[in-house]
C-alpha positions in Angstrom: -153.0 2.1 66.4 -154.0 0.6 63.1 -153.2 -3.1 63.1 -152.0 -2.9 59.5 -149.2 -0.6 60.4 -145.8 -2.2 61.0 -144.2 1.1 62.2 -144.9 3.3 65.1 -146.7 6.6 64.5 -144.3 9.4 63.8 -141.4 7.0 63.2 -140.3 6.1 59.7 -139.4 2.4 59.3 -135.9 1.3 58.3 -135.8 0.8 54.5 -133.0 -0.9 52.7 -131.2 0.8 49.9 -133.0 -1.4 47.4 -136.4 -0.7 48.9 -135.7 3.1 48.7 -134.5 2.7 45.0 -137.6 0.8 44.1 -139.9 3.2 45.9 -138.3 6.1 44.1 -138.5 4.5 40.7 -142.2 3.5 41.2 -143.0 7.0 42.3 -141.5 8.1 38.9 -143.9 5.7 37.1 -141.3 3.2 36.1 -142.8 -0.2 35.3 -141.9 -3.3 37.3 -140.1 -4.6 34.2 -138.1 -1.4 33.8 -137.1 -1.5 37.4 -136.1 -5.2 37.2 -133.9 -4.6 34.2 -132.3 -1.4 35.7 -131.5 -3.0 39.1 -130.7 -6.5 37.6 -133.5 -8.2 39.6 -136.3 -10.5 38.5 -139.8 -9.0 38.1 -140.9 -11.4 40.9 -138.3 -9.9 43.2 -139.6 -6.4 42.4 -143.1 -7.5 43.2 -141.9 -8.9 46.6 -140.3 -5.6 47.4 -143.5 -3.8 46.6 -145.4 -6.1 49.0 -142.8 -5.5 51.6 -143.0 -1.7 51.2 -146.8 -1.9 51.5 -146.4 -3.9 54.7 -143.8 -1.6 56.2 -145.9 1.5 55.5 -149.2 -0.1 56.5 -150.6 0.6 53.0 -153.3 -1.6 51.4 -152.3 -0.5 47.9 -149.1 0.8 46.4 -150.6 4.3 46.1 -150.4 4.4 49.9 -146.6 3.8 49.7 -146.3 6.7 47.2 -148.2 9.0 49.5 -146.1 7.8 52.5 -142.9 8.5 50.6 -144.1 12.0 49.5 -145.4 13.0 53.0 -142.2 11.9 54.7 -139.7 13.3 52.1 -138.4 9.9 51.1 -138.7 10.8 47.4 -138.2 14.2 45.7 -140.1 14.6 42.4 -139.2 17.2 39.8 -141.9 19.8 39.1 -144.1 19.1 36.1 -143.2 21.0 33.0 
């Protein structure tokens, strides 16, 4: 098992409602500032959530979180027009 991973293989970690919201908005290319304003959080809090999401998914960079979310059906993106 990869030592970076904080979840067991084939098991999706428990994400809080806020973590899932932030994951979804970041996958939709919202900026940290936009997310902070929308969810009434500080930008620092959004950054902490991003780090937490990386840790929970075993990702070095946030793009890994995006891939994890897409592969596991945690976000649904609209088709490009």
